[in-house]
N, C-alpha and C positions, 0 to 999 in steps of 0.2 A: 535552565531548560536544555542547554546544549548537551549536558552530560547524558540526558535521556533520549537523545535524538534517535539512537538505534531502535529503541522501543517503539517510538511513534512511526518511524519510517517503515518498519517492517509490516505495518498494516495499511500502507498506501498503495492501491492499484485501482484501475477502472476496467470494468467489463461491460461490453454492450454488443448486441447482435442485431442484424437486420440490414436492409438495403435502403438506399436513398430513392425516394419517389421522384419521377421525372418532374422537373420544374420546381421542386421543393427548395425553400431557402436552406442553404448549407447548415447553418446552426440549428434550425428547426429539425433538419434531418438527423443531426446528432442526437438531439433530445428524443426524437422518436425511437432511435435505436436503443437509447438508455432505458426508456420506458418499456420497450418490448422485452429487453433483457431482464428487467426487474421481475417480470411475471414468471420467468423461466429459471432464474439463477438458483442453483443449489450448491454450487461450489466450483473449485478449479484446482488444477495442478499445473505448475510451470517451472521452467528454469529461470533463474534470476541472476543478473549481474548488477552490482551496486558500486558506483564510483563516488567517493567522498572527496570533493575538491576543496583544498584549503589554499586560498589565493595568497595570503601573506607569506607563507613559507614555500609557496610554489610546489606543493606536493599533492599527490592523489593516492588515497587508499582504495584498492580495488578488491571486492569480495564477490565470490560466485557461489551458487548453491541452488536450492529448490524451495518452493513455497507450495503449501497445500491449504485450501480454505474449504470449510464446510458450513453451510448455512443451517442454523438450527431453527430460528424464527426470523421474521423480517428484519429485526434489529439485533439479532444475536448470532454471532459467528464464532467458529473455532478456527484458529490460524496456527499453522506450524511452519517454521522456517528453519532450514538446515544450511548453515554456511560452512564451506569447506576451506582448505588451505592451511597456512601456518598458524592461524588463530581461529580454529573452528568454533562454531556456536550452534546450540540448539535453542530455539525460542518458541514459546507457545503463548498465544493470547486466548483467554477464556473469560468472557464477560468483562469485568473491570479490573482484571488482574493479568499482568504480563510476567512471565518467568523465563529466565535465560540461564543456560548451563554452558560452561566452558570446559570441554573435555580435557584440555591441557592443564586445567586447574581443578581437579576433581575434589569432591567433598563439600561443595557449596553451590546453591542455586540463588541467583539474584532475583529479587521480586520487586516489582513496581505495582503498588496498589493505586489505581487511578482515582478512585473516589470521585470528587467533583470534576476531575480532569476527564472523566468519561465523556464529557461533551466534546472534547477534542477527538476522541475516537469516533463519535457519531458524525462529526464533520468530515473525517476521513472516509467514513462509510458512505457519505454522500457522493464520493468519487466513484462509487461502484458497489460491488458486493450486493447487488440487488437494490441499491438506492435508486430513486426516481429522479427525473429531471427537475422536479419541484424541490427535492432535497438538495440537489446540486445548486440551483439558483438561490435557495434560501441561505446557503452557507458561503457562496462565492459570487463575486461579480464576474461574469463570463464574457470573454472576447474571443472571436474566431481568429485563429492564426492562419498560416499558409499551408499548402500541401507540400509534404516532404517525404523523402524515402528514409525509412528507419529499419535496420536489420533486414534489409531486402524487401520490405513491404512499403507500398504506397500508403501514406497516412495523412490525416488532417490534424493539425495542432490546435488545441484550445489553451487559452491563457486565463488562469483563474486567480483572482485576488480575494483573499479571505475577507469575509464580512465582520467576523468577530475580532476584537482587539487581542484576545488571548492567542488565537491561531496566527494572527498577523504578526504578533511578537515573535513567533517561531519561524514562519515562512512568509516572506513579503510577496511571493508569487509562486504558483505551481503551474507548470505546463504539462499537458497530456497529449501524446501522439496516438490517435485512434486509427486502427487499420481500416483502409477503405474497402478491403475485401471481406474481412471477417467481422468488422465492427468492434473488435476488442482493442484495448490499449496495448501498445508494444513498448511504450516508454513514458517515464515521468521525469520531470526535472523540478526539484524543490529548491527555490532560491532563498538563501538567508540574507540578512542585512550585510552590506558590503558585497563582495564578489564570490563568497563561498556558496557552494551548492551541492546537492546530492542528486545524482543521475541514476535512475533505475530502469533497466531494460529487461523485458520479459520475452522469452522465446519458448517454443514447443508448448504452447498453451493448450490445455485440455479442459473443456468446459463440462461441468456437471459429471465428473467422474464418481465412481463409487469409492468412498473413503471411510473406513471404519473409525469409530470414535477413539479406538486405542492408539491411533496415529498421533492424537493430540495429548499424549502423555510423554513427558521427558524420559529419555533413556539414561537413567542415572543409577549409580551403585546404591545399595541399601545403606541407610544411615546418613545420606547426604543432607546437610543442614541448609536452611534457608536464611538468606540475609535480606532484610527488608530495606531497600534503598529509598523507597518513598511510601509513606503510610497514607492510605486513603482517608480523606476527611469529607 
């Protein structure tokens, strides 16, 4: 599963909007913001910074870029991620298929057909993209963390433990930092077994922008071939 981590990480983010009612339980307030957002969510655009920490070799790979999401139906999303730097990537998620193109290695698109692994995507969607608090609680055991400052914003952290063995095999815990002002997540931390983790920070978030469907097509030369890394079953 580790070799496919980029494909799964690129679809992980939480969006929620709303304010905490006076005297309301803090965790219940977060659930209320998620449910309020679910009714309104149509998409997002944001800058992204992703840190891949590998404890054994004491190294971190850092990538920056942008992400765009468009909601087609309650459980159907289009996702586009563009990573910049020395190893740029273009990635698109559409239904149960993930496609990645590396401009430095033209001529080939890598494809991951999720098949039954689509359930993993659905559990990531429970983290947001219009997912409800019921979706979140069905997929994760949720614990309220502390209040922390992230990227210049006051946030509340949630600690999630996957309920399914398949997702738990990939991530032993996922932390979410939700903005106290805007209600959206500004950071995620996905913990692997051992001390490795992936840290994702979102900034300049725009909710419900107008995004044409053409954005979710890879910008590749004609004749580019597709390599199937994982065949859906």
